[in-house]
C-alpha positions as CSV (number, residue, x, y, z in Angstrom):
1,M,-54.5,-64.5,48.1
2,K,-51.2,-65.1,49.9
3,A,-50.1,-67.6,47.3
4,Q,-50.8,-65.0,44.5
5,L,-48.8,-62.4,46.4
6,L,-45.8,-64.7,46.7
7,S,-46.1,-65.6,43.1
8,K,-46.0,-61.9,42.1
9,I,-43.0,-61.3,44.4
10,R,-41.1,-64.2,42.8
11,F,-42.0,-62.9,39.3
12,Y,-40.8,-59.4,39.9
13,R,-37.7,-60.8,41.8
14,D,-36.8,-62.8,38.7
15,R,-37.4,-59.8,36.4
16,I,-35.3,-57.5,38.6
17,G,-32.6,-60.2,38.6
18,V,-32.5,-60.3,34.8
19,V,-32.3,-56.5,34.7
20,V,-29.5,-56.4,37.2
21,T,-27.7,-59.1,35.2
22,V,-28.0,-57.2,31.9
23,C,-26.8,-53.9,33.6
24,L,-23.7,-55.7,34.9
25,V,-23.0,-57.2,31.5
26,L,-23.3,-53.8,29.9
27,T,-20.9,-52.2,32.4
28,V,-18.3,-54.9,32.2
29,P,-15.7,-54.4,29.3
30,A,-14.3,-57.2,27.2
31,N,-11.5,-58.0,29.7
32,G,-14.1,-59.0,32.3
33,R,-13.3,-56.1,34.7
34,A,-16.0,-53.7,35.8
35,A,-15.6,-50.2,34.2
36,D,-14.3,-47.4,36.3
37,K,-16.5,-44.2,36.1
38,L,-14.6,-41.2,34.9
39,V,-15.6,-37.6,34.0
40,F,-13.4,-35.9,31.5
41,G,-13.5,-32.2,30.6
42,W,-12.7,-30.7,27.2
43,S,-12.2,-27.0,26.9
44,A,-12.7,-25.5,23.4
45,I,-15.0,-25.9,20.5
46,A,-12.0,-26.3,18.1
47,G,-10.4,-28.9,16.0
48,S,-7.5,-29.2,18.5
49,Q,-9.9,-30.9,20.9
50,A,-10.9,-33.8,18.6
51,V,-9.0,-36.6,20.1
52,P,-11.3,-37.2,23.2
53,W,-14.4,-36.8,21.0
54,I,-13.0,-39.7,18.8
55,M,-12.1,-41.7,21.9
56,K,-15.8,-41.5,23.0
57,D,-17.4,-42.2,19.6
58,A,-15.1,-45.0,18.8
59,G,-15.9,-46.7,22.1
60,L,-12.2,-46.6,23.2
61,F,-13.0,-45.5,26.8
62,E,-15.1,-48.6,27.2
63,K,-12.6,-50.8,25.5
64,H,-10.1,-49.9,28.1
65,G,-12.4,-50.3,31.0
66,L,-13.7,-46.7,31.6
67,D,-17.3,-45.6,31.8
68,T,-16.6,-42.0,30.8
69,T,-18.7,-38.9,30.6
70,L,-17.4,-35.9,28.6
71,I,-18.3,-32.4,29.6
72,Y,-17.5,-29.1,28.0
73,L,-15.6,-26.5,30.0
74,D,-15.3,-23.2,28.2
75,G,-11.6,-22.3,28.2
76,G,-8.4,-23.8,29.4
77,S,-8.3,-21.7,32.5
78,R,-11.8,-22.7,33.4
79,A,-10.8,-26.4,33.0
80,I,-8.0,-26.0,35.5
81,Q,-10.4,-24.3,38.0
82,V,-12.8,-27.2,37.7
83,L,-10.0,-29.7,38.0
84,L,-8.7,-28.1,41.2
85,S,-12.3,-28.0,42.6
86,G,-12.3,-31.8,42.5
87,E,-15.3,-31.9,40.3
88,V,-13.5,-33.4,37.2
89,P,-10.3,-35.5,37.7
90,I,-8.8,-35.2,34.2
91,V,-9.2,-32.3,31.8
92,Q,-8.0,-31.2,28.3
93,G,-6.7,-27.8,29.3
94,G,-4.6,-25.2,27.6
95,G,-2.6,-22.0,27.9
96,N,-0.3,-21.2,30.8
97,S,-3.0,-22.1,33.4
98,P,-1.8,-25.6,34.3
99,V,1.8,-24.3,34.9
100,V,0.7,-21.1,36.7
101,A,-1.7,-23.1,38.9
102,R,1.2,-25.4,40.0
103,L,3.4,-22.5,40.6
104,R,0.8,-21.1,43.0
105,G,0.7,-24.4,44.8
106,G,-2.1,-26.1,42.9
107,D,-1.9,-29.9,42.8
108,V,-1.7,-29.9,38.9
109,T,0.2,-32.4,36.7
110,I,0.4,-32.6,32.9
111,I,0.3,-36.2,31.9
112,A,0.1,-35.9,28.0
113,G,0.3,-33.4,25.2
114,V,-2.1,-33.5,22.3
115,V,-1.2,-30.3,20.4
116,N,2.1,-28.8,21.5
117,V,2.4,-25.7,19.3
118,L,0.5,-22.4,19.5
119,A,-1.7,-23.2,16.5
120,Y,-3.7,-20.0,15.9
121,T,-4.7,-17.5,13.2
122,L,-5.8,-14.0,14.0
123,I,-9.0,-13.2,12.2
124,V,-10.2,-9.6,12.0
125,S,-13.0,-7.6,10.4
126,P,-12.6,-6.4,6.7
127,E,-11.6,-2.8,7.7
128,I,-8.5,-4.0,9.6
129,K,-5.7,-4.1,7.1
130,K,-2.6,-3.9,9.3
131,P,-1.6,-4.4,13.0
132,E,-1.8,-0.7,13.7
133,D,-5.5,-0.6,12.8
134,L,-6.2,-2.6,15.9
135,R,-5.3,0.4,18.1
136,G,-8.4,1.3,20.1
137,K,-10.2,-1.9,19.1
138,K,-11.4,-5.0,21.0
139,L,-10.3,-8.6,20.4
140,A,-12.3,-11.5,21.8
141,I,-10.9,-14.4,23.9
142,S,-12.5,-17.2,25.8
143,R,-11.2,-16.5,29.3
144,F,-8.2,-14.8,30.8
145,G,-5.3,-17.2,31.2
146,S,-6.5,-19.4,28.3
147,N,-4.8,-20.3,25.1
148,S,-6.7,-17.6,23.2
149,D,-5.7,-15.0,25.8
150,Y,-2.0,-15.9,25.6
151,A,-1.9,-16.1,21.8
152,T,-3.7,-12.7,21.5
153,R,-1.4,-11.0,23.9
154,K,1.7,-12.6,22.4
155,I,1.0,-11.4,18.9
156,L,0.1,-7.8,20.1
157,V,3.3,-7.5,22.0
158,K,5.2,-8.8,18.9
159,W,3.7,-5.9,17.0
160,G,4.5,-3.3,19.6
161,L,0.9,-3.0,20.8
162,T,0.2,-3.0,24.5
163,P,-2.6,-5.4,25.5
164,D,-5.4,-3.9,27.6
165,K,-4.1,-0.4,26.7
166,D,-3.7,-0.1,23.0
167,V,-6.1,-3.0,22.4
168,A,-8.8,-4.1,24.7
169,I,-9.1,-7.9,25.3
170,V,-12.5,-9.0,26.3
171,Q,-13.8,-12.4,27.6
172,F,-16.3,-13.8,25.3
173,P,-17.5,-17.3,26.4
174,G,-19.2,-19.8,24.1
175,G,-16.5,-21.2,21.9
176,Q,-14.8,-20.0,18.7
177,P,-18.0,-20.1,16.6
178,T,-19.6,-17.6,19.0
179,R,-16.6,-15.3,19.0
180,L,-16.5,-15.4,15.2
181,A,-20.1,-14.3,15.2
182,S,-19.2,-11.4,17.5
183,V,-16.7,-10.2,14.8
184,Q,-19.4,-10.4,12.1
185,N,-21.8,-8.6,14.3
186,K,-19.2,-5.8,14.9
187,Q,-19.1,-6.4,18.6
188,V,-15.3,-6.9,18.4
189,A,-12.6,-6.4,15.7
190,G,-11.2,-9.9,15.8
191,L,-10.3,-13.2,17.5
192,V,-7.6,-15.8,17.4
193,A,-9.0,-19.0,15.9
194,Q,-8.2,-22.5,14.7
195,P,-9.6,-24.7,12.0
196,P,-12.4,-25.3,11.2
197,V,-13.4,-21.8,12.2
198,T,-10.6,-20.2,10.2
199,V,-12.2,-21.6,6.9
200,L,-15.6,-20.3,7.9
201,A,-14.0,-16.9,8.6
202,R,-12.3,-16.8,5.2
203,K,-15.5,-17.7,3.5
204,A,-17.2,-14.8,5.4
205,R,-14.5,-12.5,3.7
206,L,-12.8,-11.6,7.0
207,N,-9.2,-10.8,7.0
208,V,-6.3,-12.8,8.3
209,L,-3.8,-10.7,10.1
210,A,-1.5,-13.4,11.5
211,E,-0.9,-17.1,10.6
212,P,0.2,-19.8,13.0
213,S,3.9,-19.3,12.0
214,D,3.7,-15.8,13.3
215,F,2.9,-16.9,16.9
216,G,6.0,-19.0,17.6
217,A,6.6,-22.7,18.1
218,A,6.3,-24.8,21.3
219,Y,3.5,-24.2,23.7
220,T,1.1,-26.0,26.0
221,N,-1.7,-25.7,23.5
222,T,-3.8,-28.8,24.4
223,P,-2.3,-30.7,27.4
224,I,-4.0,-33.5,29.3
225,V,-4.0,-32.6,32.9
226,S,-4.8,-34.2,36.2
227,T,-4.0,-33.9,39.9
228,G,-1.2,-35.5,41.8
229,A,-3.7,-36.9,44.3
230,F,-5.8,-38.5,41.6
231,I,-2.7,-40.0,39.9
232,R,-1.5,-41.6,43.2
233,E,-5.0,-42.8,44.2
234,H,-6.2,-43.9,40.8
235,R,-3.1,-44.8,38.9
236,D,-4.6,-47.7,37.0
237,T,-7.5,-45.5,35.8
238,V,-5.0,-43.0,34.5
239,R,-3.0,-45.8,32.9
240,R,-6.2,-47.1,31.1
241,F,-7.1,-43.5,30.1
242,S,-3.6,-43.1,28.6
243,R,-4.0,-46.3,26.5
244,A,-7.4,-45.1,25.2
245,L,-5.8,-41.7,24.4
246,A,-2.9,-43.2,22.4
247,E,-5.4,-45.5,20.6
248,G,-7.6,-42.4,20.0
249,I,-4.8,-40.6,18.4
250,Y,-4.1,-43.7,16.2
251,V,-7.8,-43.7,15.0
252,Y,-7.6,-39.9,14.4
253,K,-4.6,-40.3,12.3
254,T,-5.6,-43.3,10.3
255,Q,-9.3,-43.2,10.0
256,K,-9.9,-39.9,8.2
257,D,-13.6,-40.3,7.3
258,F,-14.6,-41.3,10.8
259,A,-12.5,-38.5,12.4
260,K,-14.1,-35.9,10.1
261,R,-17.6,-37.1,10.9
262,V,-16.8,-36.8,14.6
263,I,-15.4,-33.3,14.2
264,A,-18.4,-32.2,12.4
265,K,-20.7,-33.8,15.0
266,Y,-19.1,-32.1,18.0
267,M,-18.5,-28.7,16.4
268,R,-22.0,-28.8,14.8
269,I,-20.8,-27.7,11.4
270,T,-21.9,-29.0,8.0
271,D,-19.2,-27.1,5.9
272,A,-17.2,-29.9,4.3
273,D,-14.3,-27.6,3.5
274,A,-14.1,-26.4,7.1
275,V,-14.0,-30.0,8.5
276,E,-11.4,-31.1,5.9
277,D,-9.2,-28.1,6.8
278,S,-9.5,-28.9,10.5
279,Y,-8.4,-32.5,9.8
280,Q,-5.5,-31.6,7.5
281,F,-4.2,-28.9,9.9
282,F,-4.3,-30.8,13.2
283,S,-3.8,-34.5,12.3
284,P,-0.1,-34.1,11.3
285,I,0.8,-32.1,14.4
286,V,-0.8,-34.4,17.0
287,P,2.1,-36.7,18.1
288,A,1.6,-40.5,18.0
289,K,3.4,-40.6,21.3
290,P,1.8,-37.8,23.2
291,Y,4.5,-37.0,25.8
292,P,3.8,-34.0,28.0
293,P,5.3,-31.0,26.1
294,L,8.4,-30.1,28.1
295,D,9.5,-27.5,25.5
296,G,6.0,-25.9,25.7
297,I,6.2,-25.8,29.5
298,K,9.6,-24.2,29.2
299,E,8.1,-21.5,27.0
300,V,5.4,-20.8,29.7
301,L,8.0,-20.6,32.4
302,L,10.0,-18.1,30.4
303,E,6.8,-16.0,29.9
304,V,5.9,-16.1,33.5
305,G,9.5,-15.5,34.6
306,E,9.6,-12.1,32.8
307,K,7.4,-10.8,35.7
308,D,8.4,-13.2,38.5
309,P,12.3,-13.9,38.7
310,K,11.7,-16.8,41.2
311,V,10.1,-18.7,38.4
312,R,13.3,-18.8,36.2
313,S,14.8,-21.6,38.2
314,A,11.8,-23.9,37.8
315,K,12.3,-27.0,35.7
316,P,9.7,-28.2,33.1
317,E,10.0,-31.8,34.4
318,D,8.5,-30.7,37.7
319,F,5.2,-29.9,36.0
320,A,4.7,-33.1,34.2
321,D,4.5,-36.9,34.7
322,L,6.0,-38.6,31.6
323,S,5.6,-42.1,33.0
324,F,2.3,-43.1,31.5
325,V,3.2,-42.3,27.9
326,K,6.7,-43.7,28.5
327,E,5.2,-47.0,29.6
328,L,3.2,-47.2,26.4
329,D,6.3,-46.3,24.5
330,D,8.5,-48.8,26.2
331,N,6.1,-51.7,26.1
332,G,5.5,-51.2,22.3
333,F,1.8,-50.4,22.7
334,I,1.8,-47.4,20.4
335,D,4.2,-48.8,17.9
336,N,2.1,-52.0,17.5
337,L,-1.0,-49.9,16.7
338,Y,0.7,-48.4,13.7
339,K,2.4,-51.8,12.8
340,A,-1.0,-53.4,12.6
341,K,-2.1,-50.7,10.2
342,K,0.7,-51.6,7.8
């Protein structure tokens, strides 16, 4: 009996040893180094968020030694809140929230910029023909302090309409497709949107009241943000993330069919025209070298400085760490990706 028991113990020990060995093999990247676990948050169901989706589906996190989990955080301001809570160490944020958080003492640093212009279209219900028709109506945004909030307020002020007084701005979580549905259901009069939602809106015969060119130029539309503490304590992780990011942008720009499949998957849309429009709109404006957007940070500081004079002396460089992208630029990592393509 004892001999049988010992035999079973050896059998299961050997089986467990095999399982452990397989698990170790599966978690060690090609360079032989154990992968670091990383949680990364993205913040909008929009084409501007496509790069980390591509990084995940192309296996680039694993290639660069990161065992990464992607989570959805609804809105750029929400992403910064979660970052500061310590739950997620790197996020793809947006709007003025990263800069405002740092101005308020938050340990927030922008390490890269994926989309650095305010790339929005204002979509409205069919009865809205001109800006004045918005008076007394509601416009939907994701969250206060987000890109959609800033863009909505910016265009209203440009038209001489006072946000929250002439036009109500309401938080409507759930992503741009959800807010588009709220316009179609007459819950609100409009929303600011990006491809591919803009194509779906046009097909639904909604009106376009403002194009991206109406909103202005530089802005922190889709920055990659971390904390100073995480950067100091896990610098090599951030370095590897930055390599994966640069390669993800390369794949995005050069592998169109793959990129479009990923966009369709994460946005859960089957409209080929909408996916094509998203790719054609965003792929040219995503920089191959995703330096933090100093001009965009400057724009945010000017915006905040209108109400707080103390902010006017702040320097954009104080809100960003350019070193990770600069390293990839200086050592030729990014240039070599595109040379290999040629």
